[in-house]
C-alpha positions in Angstrom: -7.6 9.3 -19.3 -11.3 10.4 -19.6 -12.5 7.1 -18.2 -10.0 7.4 -15.3 -11.2 10.9 -14.5 -14.8 9.6 -14.4 -13.8 7.1 -11.8 -12.5 10.0 -9.8 -16.1 11.0 -9.0 -16.0 8.9 -5.8 -13.6 9.7 -2.9 -10.5 7.9 -2.0 -8.7 9.7 0.7 -8.4 11.6 4.6 -4.6 10.8 5.1 -6.7 9.7 8.0 -7.1 6.2 6.7 -9.5 3.7 8.3 -8.7 0.1 7.6 -5.9 -2.5 7.7 -3.4 -3.3 5.0 -0.8 -6.1 4.7 2.3 -4.1 3.7 5.5 -5.3 2.2 8.3 -5.7 4.7 11.1 -3.3 4.7 13.5 -5.8 3.2 11.2 -6.2 0.2 10.5 -2.5 -0.3 11.8 -1.2 -3.7 9.7 2.0 -3.4 9.7 4.6 -0.6 10.0 3.2 2.9 8.4 5.5 5.4 6.0 5.3 8.3 2.3 5.7 8.9 1.6 7.5 12.2 -1.5 6.4 14.2 -2.0 8.9 17.0 -3.4 7.8 20.4 -3.2 4.1 19.4 -1.2 1.2 20.6 -0.5 -2.4 19.3 -2.3 -5.1 21.3 -1.1 -8.7 21.2 2.6 -8.2 20.7 5.3 -7.2 23.3 7.3 -4.1 22.6 11.1 -4.0 23.0 12.8 -0.9 24.4 14.3 1.0 21.4 15.3 4.5 22.7 14.8 6.8 25.6 16.0 10.4 26.3 14.7 12.2 29.3 14.1 15.9 28.8 14.3 15.7 25.0 12.0 14.8 22.1 12.5 11.2 20.9 10.5 10.9 17.7 13.4 11.4 15.2 15.7 9.0 17.0 13.0 6.4 17.5 12.0 6.4 13.8 15.7 6.4 12.7 16.5 3.4 14.9 13.5 1.5 13.6 14.3 2.4 10.0 17.8 1.0 10.4 16.5 -2.3 11.9 15.4 -5.0 9.6 13.4 -6.6 12.5 11.5 -3.4 13.4 8.0 -3.4 11.7 6.7 -0.6 13.8 7.2 1.3 17.1 5.2 2.9 19.8 6.3 6.3 21.2 5.2 7.1 24.7 5.5 10.9 24.9 5.1 10.9 28.7 7.9 8.4 29.3 10.0 10.0 26.5 10.8 6.6 25.1 9.8 4.2 22.4 9.4 0.5 21.9 9.8 -1.5 18.7 7.6 -4.3 17.4 8.7 -7.3 15.2 5.1 -7.6 13.9 2.7 -5.0 12.5 -1.0 -4.3 12.8 -1.9 -6.8 10.0 -0.2 -9.7 11.8 -2.3 -12.6 13.1 -3.2 -12.0 16.8 -2.3 -8.4 16.7 -4.6 -5.4 16.6 -4.5 -1.7 16.7 -6.2 -0.4 19.9 -7.1 3.2 20.9 -5.3 4.5 23.9 -6.0 7.3 26.4 -2.2 7.7 27.0 -0.1 10.2 25.1 1.2 7.7 22.6 1.6 7.2 18.8 2.1 4.0 16.9 4.2 4.2 13.8 4.1 1.4 11.2 6.7 0.9 8.5 5.2 1.1 5.1 6.3 0.7 1.5 4.6 3.3 -0.7 4.9 4.5 -4.2 5.3 8.2 -3.4 8.3 10.5 -2.9 9.6 11.2 0.6 7.9 14.3 2.1 10.6 15.6 4.4 9.0 14.4 7.6 9.7 11.2 9.5 6.4 9.8 8.3 4.3 10.1 5.1 0.8 9.3 6.3 -1.2 10.0 9.4 -4.2 7.8 10.3 -6.9 8.5 12.8 -8.8 5.3 13.8 -12.6 5.6 14.4 -13.1 9.1 12.9 -14.2 10.2 9.4 -14.5 13.5 7.7 -18.0 13.8 6.2 -19.2 15.9 3.3 -15.9 16.8 1.6 -15.7 14.0 -1.0 -14.2 15.9 -3.9 -13.2 12.6 -5.7 -14.6 9.2 -5.1 -12.9 6.1 -6.5 -14.1 2.5 -6.4 -12.1 -0.8 -6.7 -9.1 0.6 -4.9 -7.4 -2.5 -3.5 -5.9 -1.2 -0.3 -5.6 1.7 2.1 -2.0 2.3 1.0 -2.9 2.3 -2.7 -5.7 4.9 -1.8 -3.1 7.1 -0.1 -0.7 6.8 -3.1 -3.5 8.0 -5.4 -4.1 11.0 -3.1 -0.4 11.9 -2.9 -0.1 11.7 -6.7 -3.3 13.6 -7.4 -2.7 16.7 -9.5 -6.2 17.8 -10.2 -6.6 19.1 -6.6 -4.5 19.4 -3.5 -5.4 16.2 -1.7 -4.7 16.4 2.0 -6.9 13.7 3.3 -8.6 10.5 2.3 -10.9 7.9 3.7 -10.7 4.2 2.7 -13.5 1.8 3.4 -12.7 -1.9 3.1 -15.4 -4.0 1.5 
């Protein structure tokens, strides 16, 4: 445990995560299936299929629920102005697909399989692309294989209340 604690002297996490990760598909997930929310971002290179719309009401819960129930839905885009969402059959790690910032009031949610308990919200992680919190590295870890593994370590950390992490891919 002492050697492990020494590794903790380098930061792992802003649940604001900064790189890409090839996740297990929902059908393969034996852990917790949830979503990673990426605000003000959209998925470029793959068409979205209408999933849900409800004028005058919030749509987030219903959109996430419908995607969760669909084996074909790898992620979804919520357009808050249109009060609707669109599902994707590929995720941000798929060939020819990329996450792209948007000026529109949208959020992209990607299904993830993570070794962490459910948190009571529709999504377990929130990522902000292109931003980084500087100067608050309470713990720094090296050789963390993926952004999701970094988030898992933050969520399970008991030595401090970890609320954010940053992950830099090598």
